C-alpha positions as CSV (number, residue, x, y, z in Angstrom):
1,M,186.8,0.5,75.0
2,T,184.5,3.6,74.4
3,D,181.1,3.9,75.6
4,T,178.4,3.9,72.7
5,P,175.3,6.0,73.3
6,S,172.0,4.1,73.4
7,S,170.6,5.2,70.3
8,S,173.8,4.0,68.1
9,R,173.9,1.1,66.2
10,L,176.2,-1.7,67.1
11,H,179.4,-1.8,64.6
12,V,180.4,-5.4,64.5
13,L,183.8,-5.0,62.9
14,K,184.5,-2.2,65.4
15,A,183.7,-4.6,67.9
16,V,185.9,-7.3,66.9
17,E,188.7,-5.1,66.3
18,D,188.4,-3.8,69.6
19,G,188.4,-7.1,71.3
20,W,191.5,-8.0,69.3
21,N,193.4,-5.2,70.0
22,A,192.6,-6.1,73.8
23,F,193.4,-9.8,73.5
24,T,196.7,-8.9,71.8
25,K,197.7,-6.4,74.6
26,A,197.0,-9.4,77.2
27,P,196.6,-12.6,75.7
28,W,197.5,-14.5,79.0
29,P,194.4,-13.6,81.0
30,F,192.3,-14.9,78.5
31,I,194.0,-18.2,77.6
32,L,194.4,-18.9,81.3
33,Y,190.8,-18.6,82.0
34,T,189.9,-20.6,79.3
35,L,192.0,-23.6,80.3
36,L,190.9,-23.0,83.7
37,V,187.3,-23.3,82.5
38,G,188.2,-26.2,80.5
39,V,190.1,-28.1,83.3
40,L,187.0,-27.5,85.7
41,S,184.6,-28.9,83.2
42,L,186.6,-31.9,82.7
43,I,186.5,-32.5,86.4
44,F,183.0,-32.4,86.9
45,Q,182.4,-34.7,83.7
46,A,184.7,-37.1,85.4
47,I,183.1,-36.8,88.7
48,G,179.5,-37.6,86.8
49,N,181.1,-40.5,84.9
50,A,182.6,-41.9,87.9
51,A,179.3,-41.8,89.7
52,T,177.1,-43.6,86.9
53,G,179.7,-46.0,86.5
54,G,181.0,-45.0,83.2
55,G,177.5,-45.5,81.6
56,S,177.0,-49.1,82.3
57,N,173.7,-50.4,83.3
58,T,173.9,-50.4,87.0
59,T,171.7,-49.1,89.9
60,L,173.1,-45.9,91.5
61,G,173.6,-45.8,95.3
62,I,173.3,-43.2,97.7
63,G,176.8,-42.4,96.8
64,G,176.2,-42.4,93.0
65,V,173.3,-40.1,93.7
66,I,175.3,-37.7,95.8
67,L,178.1,-37.5,93.2
68,T,175.9,-37.0,90.4
69,I,174.4,-34.3,92.0
70,V,177.7,-32.8,93.0
71,A,178.7,-33.1,89.1
72,V,175.7,-31.7,87.8
73,V,175.5,-28.7,90.1
74,G,179.3,-27.9,89.6
75,S,179.1,-28.2,85.9
76,W,176.1,-25.5,86.0
77,I,178.3,-23.3,88.1
78,V,181.3,-23.8,85.8
79,S,179.5,-23.1,82.5
80,L,177.8,-20.2,84.0
81,W,181.0,-18.7,85.3
82,G,182.6,-19.5,82.3
83,V,180.0,-17.9,79.7
84,T,180.0,-14.9,81.9
85,G,183.6,-14.2,82.0
86,M,184.1,-14.9,78.2
87,V,181.1,-12.2,77.7
88,R,182.7,-9.7,79.9
89,G,186.3,-10.3,78.7
90,S,184.8,-9.8,75.3
């Protein structure tokens, strides 16, 4: 990847071509990272669903509140980490 001066414009097709070339040279880190983010997201979603009783109209006990907080914070962290990694990788 080449550095561009701050005064030049972004050439979108060149950027896409550079990204595709990087992906074709080493696709496994990109694929495994995406799968890891997806699995972690599903885990925190399952924790959130378990905490709320699968969406039924029941009141949450203290355990449900704690699991909900863990699920929300974990989901935020995984989402931010995933987006940051995708942007940096591209």
